[in-house]
N, C-alpha and C positions, 0 to 999 in steps of 0.2 A: 434570516435569509430563507426565502421560500423556494421550493422546487415544484415542478409540475410534470404530470405524465403526458402521454401522447394525445390525450383528449383535452388537455388544459386543466385537468383536475389537480388540486394541490395534493402532494404526498401526505401520508399520515405519519405524524410524529409520535413517539412513545418513549417511555423509560422503563427499562427492565432491571430488576434486582437480580444480578447474576454474580456468582463467585466473589461475594463480599463487597461489590460495588454497585452503583446505580449507573446504567449505561443508556445513553441517548441513542436512538436509532430512528431511521425512517423506513417506511414500507410503502410500496406502490406496485400497481399492476395486478393482473389476474391470470397470468400465464400458468400453465400446469407445471412448468419447471421453475424451481426456485434458484435464484442467483444471489450470492452474497458478495458485496463489493467492499473491498478493504483499501482504504486510502493511505497516502504517505505523508511526509513532513513538509510543511507544518499544517497540513490540510485537515479537513473534517469531512463528514458526509456530504457537505455542500460541494465538495470537489466534483461530484458526479452530476451537477445541474445540467450540463449539456448532453450527457450520455443517457440519463434516465428516460427522457421522452422518446428516445430511439429504441428503447428496450422493453418498455412496459406493456406493449401490445403482445409481447412474446413470453415474458418472464414475470414471475412474482419477485420483485426486487427487495432485498433487505440491505441497508447500508448504515452501519453504526459509526459513531464517533469512537475511535479506539481509546482504550484506557490512557488517560493523561492528555487527551485532546478534546477540544470543543466543549460540549455540554456534558460529557461523561466525567465521572469522578476522577480525581487526581490524588490518590492516597498519599499522605505525608510521610513517605518512607522511600528508601532507596531500593526496596525489594518490590517485586510484583510487576515490573515493567518488561519482563523478559518474554520470549516467544512461547514458552510453555504455559505461562499464566495467561497470556493473551489468547492462546488456543483454547484454554479452558473457558475464558470469558465468552468466546464466540460460539463454542459448542453449546454452552448453557443458554446463550441467547437464542439459538435456533431451536433448542428444545422448548424454551419458554414460548416461542412463537408456534410451536407444534409443527415444525418442519423437520422431518426426519432425514431426508436426503436432499442434497443441494449441490450446485456448481459453485465454484469460487473464482472470482477475478480479483487479483491483487496487484497493486503497483507500488514500487519503492518499498518503504518499510512494511506496508500492507502485504506485499508479496512474500516477504520473509515470514510473516505471521501466517500467511496462507499456506506456505509449505508446511509449517509446524502443525497447523490444523489438519491438513490433508494427511500427513504422516501419522497423526494421532487418531484420527477418525476415518480410517480407510474404508470402513463399511458404510459411511454416510456420504462421503464426498464423491460425486459422480464424475467430475472432471475439474481440472485446475488450469486456469489461465495465469501464468506466472510472467509478470511483465516489468521491464525496466528496473531490474534488481539482480543482485547476485546473492546466493544463499550465504548467510553467516556461517563461517567455518569451511566454506567451499569456494574461496576465491575473493570474497568481499574484502577481507582484511588487507590483502596485498595491494588493493587499489589505493590504500591510504599511505603507503610507504613514500617517504621523501627521497625519490630517486630522480635522476635527470629524465629517464624515460617517462615516468609518471607525470612529472611537472610539465613536460612539453607534449604530452599525449594529445591534448585538445587541438594542437596545431597539425597533428599528423593523422588524426582520425583512426588510430589503431589502439586506443585505450582510453583510460579515464583516470584522473587524479581526484580521489574523494578526500580532499584535505580536511573536510569538516568532520570526518569520523573521529579523528583524534581530538580535534578541538572540542567537539560537543561532549566527549567522554571525560574531559578534565573536570573534577569537582569544583564548583563555585565560580571559576573564572569566566565561563561563557555567560553566566547570569550577570556578572558584574559589567561585562562589556556590551551585552545586548540590551539590557534594561535601560529604558530611556531613549533607545534608538531602534525600537522594534520595527517601525515602519521602514526605515532605511535598510535595516539588515535583511528582513524577510523579502522586501522587494528585490534587493540585489541577489539574494540567494535563489529566488525562484526564477527571475527573468534571465539570469546567466545560464540556467539549465535549459532554456528554450531555444528552439530554432527561430521562432517568431516571438519576441518578447511581449508583443501586444496581446498574446493569448492569455496573459495574466491580467484579467480585467480589474479595474479599480475597485468595484464593489466587492468582488470576491477577495481580493487582497486585503481590503480593510476588515472584512469579516475575520479572516484568519489572523490578522494582526491583533484584532480586539480579543480573540479567543486566547492568543498567547499572552495577553496582558491580564487575563483573569487570575485570581489567586491560585497559585500553583501551576498556571498554564505553561510558562516557560520551563519550569523545572520538570513538569510532566513530560514534555517533548524530549528534553535532554536525557531523562532517565532511560528512555528507550534505547539511546545510544550507549549509555553507561552499562547497559545489560548485554552489550555486544559479545563479549567473550563467553558469558553464560549461555547466550543463544547458540554460539558456535559449538560449545560442548554438548548442548541439548540436541542439536541437529546431528552431530556425529553419533550420539547414542541412539537416536531414532533410526538412523541408517543401519547401525550395527545390530540393533535388536529386531527391526522389522524388515530390513532390506529396502530395496528401491521401491518407489511408488509404482503401482501397477495400473492406476487409472490413467486415462488419456490426459496428456498435458500439452498446452499450447504456450509458446513463448513469443513475446514481442519486444524488440529492442529498438532504440532510436540512435542514429549516428551522432547526435549532439551529446549523448551521455553513454550508457552502457553498450548499446549496439549489440554485436554478436556475442559479447561476454555473457549475456543473459542465458542464451541457449547452452553455451559451454558449461556454465555453472550448474544448471538444473539437470543436465544430462548425467551428471555424477550421482544424481539422487533419484532419477526416474527412468523406468524401462521404456515407456511408451510416449516419447515426445514426438507426436505425429504431425505437428504443425508448428512452424517457426517463421516469423515475419520480421522484417526490418522496415520500419516506416521511414522512408526518406523524407528529407526536409521536415524533420520532427525532432523534438527534444524530450525531456524527461517526463513531461506532463501529457501523456497520451490522450487522456480523456478531455483535455482542454484544447490541444493542438490538432488532433485528428479524430474528433468524436464520431464522425460518420464512418470512417474506415474501421475504427475500433469496434463500433456497434455491429458492423457487418461481419467482422471476424468472429465476434462472440456468438452471433446468431448462427453462422455457418458451422463453427466448431462444436457448439453445444446442442444445436437443434438440427443441424444439417439443412438449414434454411438460408435462402438468399436475403 
């Protein structure tokens, strides 16, 4: 699946050997400011196909497939899918690309890793856009509890029930139930998170489904969830050792998923949350459902530009 910049030029694909794996990434744009884009589940760097042409005039964009996803390696182990390891992957990727300082935009699982990267590389990260996620260890786990309030939250618009956190974390069982039904499962999983289900276009869905069917693809995705408690412990340690983030932080939530919980979570870890948005009539996939508004927010927040 190809992506194009604002001039119609295809992005550049590459593979970097970082932190013991081979990572696929795309690079585009010639802006003086570098922006690292980190996707969620079950997506890949192709998730940004609508957003990239709206940003490449202003930024140098780097967008990897995270460890376990897409064309990046999926090590045959239960270790290494945690946020500390992912932060090291991403730090080494930017060093490999000779980019010292950069902004980060992360959504979903990518936002969790974005926090870990920002807290680990405070001298390199210029600003953080933390979107449609709660930080592991700081509110995310509670959304998975089987309570009446959580289960009915979607009908009241005052919370979210992340039933999949526990399901994905169980060893072996999700693989048994999803394999052979990847298309049905991931279509249901992604469209139910959207305000407008047609935002998940067929070609993109088929790409992500096919990636999940690669050797190790489904297991790689699930291992990022099985690392959840390790992530929580790591994030608590980052806060204890380094204190709250001091760089500028923007949050964006959507009513069909995390909504105001995004800001509530990251404020426990960041001093300077100076912009918070709620995208009405939007769900969990901001870059697909509201690409123009998201691009404008990123430009305004990171560049001070309209």
